[in-house]
N, CA, C and O atoms as a Tinker XYZ file with bonds, in Angstrom:
   296  protein
     1  N      7.061000   10.075000   15.921000    73     2
     2  CA     6.634000    9.518000   14.734000    64     1     3
     3  C      6.193000    8.309000   14.262000    63     2     4     5
     4  O      5.271000    8.156000   13.462000    81     3
     5  N      6.986000    7.293000   14.861000    73     3     6
     6  CA     6.342000    6.167000   14.850000    64     5     7
     7  C      4.730000    6.101000   15.369000    63     6     8     9
     8  O      3.951000    5.286000   14.874000    81     7
     9  N      4.338000    7.022000   16.390000    73     7    10
    10  CA     2.792000    6.315000   16.484000    64     9    11
    11  C      1.624000    6.930000   15.342000    63    10    12    13
    12  O      0.399000    6.811000   15.348000    81    11
    13  N      2.512000    7.613000   14.399000    73    11    14
    14  CA     1.501000    8.193000   13.149000    64    13    15
    15  C      1.472000    7.018000   12.153000    63    14    16    17
    16  O      0.844000    7.040000   11.094000    81    15
    17  N      2.040000    6.232000   12.496000    73    15    18
    18  CA     2.340000    4.673000   11.147000    64    17    19
    19  C      1.113000    4.217000   11.411000    63    18    20    21
    20  O      0.239000    4.611000   10.639000    81    19
    21  N      0.829000    3.587000   12.175000    73    19    22
    22  CA    -0.217000    2.567000   12.394000    64    21    23
    23  C     -1.622000    3.196000   11.528000    63    22    24    25
    24  O     -2.351000    2.598000   10.737000    81    23
    25  N     -1.686000    4.603000   11.996000    73    23    26
    26  CA    -3.002000    5.102000   11.748000    64    25    27
    27  C     -2.885000    5.852000   10.140000    63    26    28    29
    28  O     -3.837000    6.158000    9.421000    81    27
    29  N     -1.538000    6.015000    9.871000    73    27    30
    30  CA    -1.536000    6.128000    8.474000    64    29    31
    31  C     -1.787000    5.418000    7.735000    63    30    32    33
    32  O     -2.282000    5.666000    6.635000    81    31
    33  N     -1.497000    4.351000    8.183000    73    31    34
    34  CA    -1.271000    2.983000    7.289000    64    33    35
    35  C     -3.177000    2.864000    6.886000    63    34    36    37
    36  O     -3.887000    2.906000    5.881000    81    35
    37  N     -3.302000    2.741000    7.984000    73    35    38
    38  CA    -4.883000    2.145000    8.152000    64    37    39
    39  C     -6.115000    3.640000    7.357000    63    38    40    41
    40  O     -7.078000    3.540000    6.597000    81    39
    41  N     -5.785000    4.259000    7.682000    73    39    42
    42  CA    -6.722000    5.824000    6.392000    64    41    43
    43  C     -6.070000    5.319000    5.426000    63    42    44    45
    44  O     -6.944000    5.002000    4.620000    81    43
    45  N     -4.820000    4.973000    4.891000    73    43    46
    46  CA    -4.794000    5.193000    3.512000    64    45    47
    47  C     -5.446000    3.580000    2.764000    63    46    48    49
    48  O     -6.186000    3.532000    1.782000    81    47
    49  N     -5.054000    2.681000    3.354000    73    47    50
    50  CA    -5.879000    1.340000    3.218000    64    49    51
    51  C     -6.964000    1.534000    2.916000    63    50    52    53
    52  O     -7.384000    1.239000    1.797000    81    51
    53  N     -8.011000    2.319000    4.245000    73    51    54
    54  CA    -9.418000    2.828000    3.517000    64    53    55
    55  C     -9.665000    3.017000    2.786000    63    54    56    57
    56  O    -10.245000    2.327000    1.948000    81    55
    57  N     -9.144000    4.660000    2.749000    73    55    58
    58  CA    -9.104000    5.187000    1.401000    64    57    59
    59  C     -9.199000    4.786000    0.425000    63    58    60    61
    60  O    -10.024000    5.198000   -0.390000    81    59
    61  N     -8.347000    3.823000    0.208000    73    59    62
    62  CA    -8.194000    3.392000   -1.548000    64    61    63
    63  C     -9.153000    2.116000   -1.541000    63    62    64    65
    64  O     -9.397000    1.594000   -2.628000    81    63
    65  N     -9.701000    1.594000   -0.398000    73    63    66
    66  CA   -10.717000    0.454000   -1.200000    64    65    67
    67  C    -11.969000    1.270000   -2.089000    63    66    68    69
    68  O    -12.323000    2.425000   -2.325000    81    67
    69  N    -12.461000   -0.413000   -2.473000    73    67    70
    70  CA   -13.089000    0.218000   -3.549000    64    69    71
    71  C    -14.167000   -1.076000   -3.771000    63    70    72    73
    72  O    -14.018000   -2.216000   -3.331000    81    71
    73  N    -15.534000   -0.454000   -4.755000    73    71    74
    74  CA   -16.135000   -1.888000   -4.788000    64    73    75
    75  C    -15.613000   -2.199000   -6.308000    63    74    76    77
    76  O    -15.388000   -3.354000   -5.945000    81    75
    77  N    -15.442000   -2.204000   -6.898000    73    75    78
    78  CA   -14.864000   -2.917000   -7.996000    64    77    79
    79  C    -13.627000   -3.967000   -7.624000    63    78    80    81
    80  O    -13.209000   -3.956000   -6.467000    81    79
    81  N    -13.031000   -4.886000   -8.610000    73    79    82
    82  CA   -12.245000   -5.746000   -8.289000    64    81    83
    83  C    -11.018000   -5.276000   -8.783000    63    82    84    85
    84  O    -10.092000   -6.047000   -8.536000    81    83
    85  N    -10.593000   -3.879000   -9.635000    73    83    86
    86  CA    -9.592000   -3.538000   -9.476000    64    85    87
    87  C     -9.606000   -2.565000   -8.284000    63    86    88    89
    88  O     -8.647000   -2.703000   -7.525000    81    87
    89  N    -10.381000   -1.736000   -8.007000    73    87    90
    90  CA   -10.067000   -0.948000   -6.625000    64    89    91
    91  C     -9.849000   -2.159000   -5.545000    63    90    92    93
    92  O     -8.972000   -1.820000   -4.751000    81    91
    93  N    -10.184000   -3.005000   -5.359000    73    91    94
    94  CA    -9.525000   -3.933000   -4.352000    64    93    95
    95  C     -8.593000   -4.374000   -4.579000    63    94    96    97
    96  O     -7.989000   -4.718000   -3.563000    81    95
    97  N     -7.932000   -4.635000   -5.784000    73    95    98
    98  CA    -6.632000   -5.445000   -5.834000    64    97    99
    99  C     -5.713000   -3.848000   -5.377000    63    98   100   101
   100  O     -4.889000   -3.927000   -4.466000    81    99
   101  N     -5.889000   -2.798000   -5.916000    73    99   102
   102  CA    -5.412000   -1.602000   -6.055000    64   101   103
   103  C     -5.088000   -1.256000   -4.345000    63   102   104   105
   104  O     -3.970000   -0.982000   -3.911000    81   103
   105  N     -6.133000   -1.330000   -3.661000    73   103   106
   106  CA    -6.122000   -0.778000   -1.791000    64   105   107
   107  C     -5.438000   -2.410000   -1.337000    63   106   108   109
   108  O     -4.404000   -2.455000   -0.670000    81   107
   109  N     -5.964000   -3.354000   -1.669000    73   107   110
   110  CA    -5.182000   -4.417000   -0.931000    64   109   111
   111  C     -3.360000   -4.135000   -1.495000    63   110   112   113
   112  O     -2.492000   -4.333000   -0.645000    81   111
   113  N     -2.931000   -3.687000   -2.914000    73   111   114
   114  CA    -1.646000   -3.766000   -2.569000    64   113   115
   115  C     -1.090000   -2.740000   -2.333000    63   114   116   117
   116  O      0.136000   -2.776000   -2.432000    81   115
   117  N     -1.813000   -1.263000   -1.882000    73   115   118
   118  CA    -1.104000   -0.525000   -1.300000    64   117   119
   119  C     -1.580000   -0.761000    0.283000    63   118   120   121
   120  O     -0.949000   -0.048000    1.064000    81   119
   121  N     -2.158000   -1.264000    0.642000    73   119   122
   122  CA    -2.591000   -1.342000    2.225000    64   121   123
   123  C     -1.111000   -2.473000    2.732000    63   122   124   125
   124  O     -0.720000   -2.531000    3.897000    81   123
   125  N     -0.442000   -3.323000    1.510000    73   123   126
   126  CA     0.110000   -4.308000    2.112000    64   125   127
   127  C      1.293000   -3.417000    2.070000    63   126   128   129
   128  O      1.984000   -3.297000    3.081000    81   127
   129  N      1.593000   -2.751000    0.921000    73   127   130
   130  CA     2.992000   -1.963000    0.620000    64   129   131
   131  C      3.021000   -1.161000    1.540000    63   130   132   133
   132  O      4.168000   -0.885000    1.889000    81   131
   133  N      2.064000   -0.559000    2.203000    73   131   134
   134  CA     2.449000    0.241000    3.086000    64   133   135
   135  C      3.188000   -0.558000    4.714000    63   134   136   137
   136  O      4.074000   -0.220000    5.499000    81   135
   137  N      2.296000   -1.666000    4.617000    73   135   138
   138  CA     2.795000   -2.694000    6.238000    64   137   139
   139  C      3.780000   -2.823000    6.057000    63   138   140   141
   140  O      4.399000   -2.815000    7.121000    81   139
   141  N      4.738000   -3.034000    4.757000    73   139   142
   142  CA     5.684000   -3.673000    4.445000    64   141   143
   143  C      7.106000   -2.272000    4.688000    63   142   144   145
   144  O      8.269000   -2.415000    5.068000    81   143
   145  N      6.626000   -1.475000    4.428000    73   143   146
   146  CA     7.023000    0.059000    3.891000    64   145   147
   147  C      7.184000    0.330000    5.492000    63   146   148   149
   148  O      8.400000    0.264000    5.676000    81   147
   149  N      6.613000    0.575000    6.613000    73   147   150
   150  CA     6.695000    0.860000    7.542000    64   149   151
   151  C      7.385000   -0.519000    9.002000    63   150   152   153
   152  O      7.527000   -0.205000   10.184000    81   151
   153  N      7.615000   -1.617000    8.557000    73   151   154
   154  CA     8.156000   -2.620000    8.691000    64   153   155
   155  C      9.319000   -2.480000    8.597000    63   154   156   157
   156  O     10.016000   -2.570000    9.608000    81   155
   157  N      9.823000   -2.244000    7.469000    73   155   158
   158  CA    11.263000   -1.898000    6.795000    64   157   159
   159  C     11.639000   -0.609000    7.538000    63   158   160   161
   160  O     12.680000   -0.647000    8.194000    81   159
   161  N     11.008000    0.399000    7.523000    73   159   162
   162  CA    11.652000    1.603000    8.136000    64   161   163
   163  C     12.045000    1.656000    9.765000    63   162   164   165
   164  O     13.045000    2.070000   10.351000    81   163
   165  N     10.737000    1.018000   10.245000    73   163   166
   166  CA    11.406000    0.682000   11.534000    64   165   167
   167  C     12.344000    0.636000   12.180000    63   166   168   169
   168  O     12.848000    1.273000   13.105000    81   167
   169  N     12.803000   -1.250000   10.870000    73   167   170
   170  CA    13.596000   -2.066000   11.541000    64   169   171
   171  C     15.219000   -1.641000   11.108000    63   170   172   173
   172  O     16.265000   -2.024000   11.632000    81   171
   173  N     15.003000   -0.657000    9.892000    73   171   174
   174  CA    15.976000    0.055000    9.613000    64   173   175
   175  C     16.142000    1.661000   10.097000    63   174   176   177
   176  O     17.135000    2.231000    9.646000    81   175
   177  N     15.141000    2.534000   11.088000    73   175   178
   178  CA    15.430000    3.173000   11.346000    64   177   179
   179  C     14.837000    4.758000   10.739000    63   178   180   181
   180  O     14.941000    5.826000   11.343000    81   179
   181  N     14.333000    4.585000    9.663000    73   179   182
   182  CA    14.022000    5.664000    8.615000    64   181   183
   183  C     12.915000    5.852000    9.329000    63   182   184   185
   184  O     12.330000    5.492000   10.350000    81   183
   185  N     12.803000    7.089000    7.693000    73   183   186
   186  CA    11.205000    8.210000    8.144000    64   185   187
   187  C     10.028000    6.812000    7.844000    63   186   188   189
   188  O      9.687000    6.365000    6.748000    81   187
   189  N      9.693000    6.461000    8.905000    73   187   190
   190  CA     8.159000    5.377000    8.683000    64   189   191
   191  C      7.685000    5.954000    7.855000    63   190   192   193
   192  O      7.624000    5.411000    6.752000    81   191
   193  N      7.130000    7.341000    8.041000    73   191   194
   194  CA     5.821000    8.038000    7.163000    64   193   195
   195  C      6.282000    7.724000    5.496000    63   194   196   197
   196  O      5.466000    7.318000    4.668000    81   195
   197  N      7.653000    7.975000    5.198000    73   195   198
   198  CA     7.820000    8.205000    4.002000    64   197   199
   199  C      7.962000    6.817000    3.717000    63   198   200   201
   200  O      7.859000    6.524000    2.526000    81   199
   201  N      8.246000    5.573000    4.801000    73   199   202
   202  CA     8.361000    4.113000    4.215000    64   201   203
   203  C      6.922000    4.015000    3.886000    63   202   204   205
   204  O      6.539000    3.859000    2.726000    81   203
   205  N      6.351000    4.081000    4.609000    73   203   206
   206  CA     4.658000    3.513000    4.203000    64   205   207
   207  C      4.236000    4.786000    3.200000    63   206   208   209
   208  O      3.008000    4.726000    3.259000    81   207
   209  N      4.460000    5.562000    2.586000    73   207   210
   210  CA     3.821000    6.334000    1.685000    64   209   211
   211  C      4.543000    5.583000    0.556000    63   210   212   213
   212  O      3.767000    5.003000   -0.203000    81   211
   213  N      5.668000    5.476000    0.310000    73   211   214
   214  CA     6.337000    4.950000   -0.787000    64   213   215
   215  C      5.922000    3.042000   -0.855000    63   214   216   217
   216  O      5.465000    2.409000   -1.807000    81   215
   217  N      6.249000    2.619000    0.343000    73   215   218
   218  CA     5.127000    1.136000    0.068000    64   217   219
   219  C      4.182000    1.447000   -0.431000    63   218   220   221
   220  O      4.141000    1.317000   -1.654000    81   219
   221  N      2.943000    2.022000    0.313000    73   219   222
   222  CA     1.705000    2.014000   -0.263000    64   221   223
   223  C      1.642000    2.414000   -1.867000    63   222   224   225
   224  O      0.755000    1.988000   -2.607000    81   223
   225  N      2.539000    3.154000   -2.232000    73   223   226
   226  CA     2.858000    3.522000   -3.872000    64   225   227
   227  C      2.741000    2.681000   -4.651000    63   226   228   229
   228  O      1.911000    2.342000   -5.493000    81   227
   229  N      4.298000    2.137000   -4.053000    73   227   230
   230  CA     4.544000    0.831000   -5.221000    64   229   231
   231  C      3.311000   -0.403000   -5.026000    63   230   232   233
   232  O      3.131000   -1.172000   -5.970000    81   231
   233  N      2.591000   -0.529000   -3.929000    73   231   234
   234  CA     1.855000   -1.501000   -3.421000    64   233   235
   235  C      0.782000   -1.741000   -4.806000    63   234   236   237
   236  O      0.499000   -2.656000   -5.579000    81   235
   237  N      0.439000   -0.463000   -4.599000    73   235   238
   238  CA    -0.979000    0.373000   -5.458000    64   237   239
   239  C     -0.777000   -0.514000   -6.738000    63   238   240   241
   240  O     -1.529000   -1.310000   -7.300000    81   239
   241  N      0.925000    0.040000   -7.086000    73   239   242
   242  CA     0.881000    0.146000   -8.950000    64   241   243
   243  C      1.156000   -1.446000   -8.953000    63   242   244   245
   244  O      0.495000   -2.011000   -9.825000    81   243
   245  N      1.862000   -2.186000   -8.291000    73   243   246
   246  CA     1.970000   -3.703000   -8.231000    64   245   247
   247  C      0.199000   -4.566000   -8.100000    63   246   248   249
   248  O     -0.021000   -5.688000   -8.556000    81   247
   249  N     -0.756000   -3.776000   -7.444000    73   247   250
   250  CA    -2.067000   -4.759000   -7.493000    64   249   251
   251  C     -2.748000   -3.860000   -8.788000    63   250   252   253
   252  O     -3.917000   -4.161000   -9.026000    81   251
   253  N     -2.249000   -2.970000   -9.505000    73   251   254
   254  CA    -2.788000   -2.563000  -10.523000    64   253   255
   255  C     -2.315000   -3.610000  -11.734000    63   254   256   257
   256  O     -3.020000   -4.027000  -12.652000    81   255
   257  N     -0.820000   -3.931000  -11.445000    73   255   258
   258  CA    -0.926000   -4.310000  -12.753000    64   257   259
   259  C     -1.007000   -5.811000  -12.566000    63   258   260   261
   260  O     -1.019000   -6.452000  -13.616000    81   259
   261  N     -1.072000   -6.592000  -11.278000    73   259   262
   262  CA    -1.545000   -7.718000  -11.071000    64   261   263
   263  C     -2.759000   -7.962000  -11.611000    63   262   264   265
   264  O     -2.963000   -9.008000  -12.228000    81   263
   265  N     -3.986000   -6.750000  -11.394000    73   263   266
   266  CA    -5.533000   -6.915000  -12.556000    64   265   267
   267  C     -5.494000   -6.659000  -13.491000    63   266   268   269
   268  O     -6.453000   -7.026000  -14.169000    81   267
   269  N     -4.575000   -5.999000  -14.071000    73   267   270
   270  CA    -4.315000   -5.564000  -15.755000    64   269   271
   271  C     -3.749000   -7.505000  -16.480000    63   270   272   273
   272  O     -4.030000   -8.082000  -17.531000    81   271
   273  N     -2.946000   -7.891000  -15.341000    73   271   274
   274  CA    -2.228000   -9.281000  -16.028000    64   273   275
   275  C     -3.464000  -10.045000  -15.952000    63   274   276   277
   276  O     -3.858000  -10.160000  -17.113000    81   275
   277  N     -4.415000  -10.729000  -15.010000    73   275   278
   278  CA    -5.272000  -11.327000  -14.497000    64   277   279
   279  C     -6.642000  -11.018000  -15.973000    63   278   280   281
   280  O     -7.268000  -11.910000  -16.546000    81   279
   281  N     -6.716000   -9.986000  -16.152000    73   279   282
   282  CA    -7.593000   -9.471000  -17.119000    64   281   283
   283  C     -7.320000   -9.781000  -18.663000    63   282   284   285
   284  O     -8.147000   -9.815000  -19.574000    81   283
   285  N     -5.915000  -10.004000  -18.718000    73   283   286
   286  CA    -5.467000  -10.665000  -19.887000    64   285   287
   287  C     -5.153000   -9.119000  -20.663000    63   286   288   289
   288  O     -5.173000   -9.101000  -21.894000    81   287
   289  N     -4.882000   -7.911000  -19.946000    73   287   290
   290  CA    -4.496000   -6.409000  -20.935000    64   289   291
   291  C     -2.960000   -6.347000  -20.785000    63   290   292   293
   292  O     -2.254000   -5.351000  -20.944000    81   291
   293  N     -2.532000   -7.746000  -20.411000    73   291   294
   294  CA    -0.825000   -7.071000  -19.929000    64   293   295
   295  C     -0.180000   -8.451000  -20.785000    63   294   296
   296  O      1.037000   -8.621000  -20.854000    81   295
């Protein structure tokens, strides 16, 4: 299961990358979140894929919120 973690995170990061500034921030947040989720679950012995998915989702949401804040929409 751990062998799938790194390729999964890379595919998620590449798939979420976009040309727009919002897309870049969301993609970066997702990639960082997935990485943190992977490391956290490896350290604690949890489900690595679940940690990557949850971390990626939280990171993407954080990137979107940050983007909206920078644009003055929040």
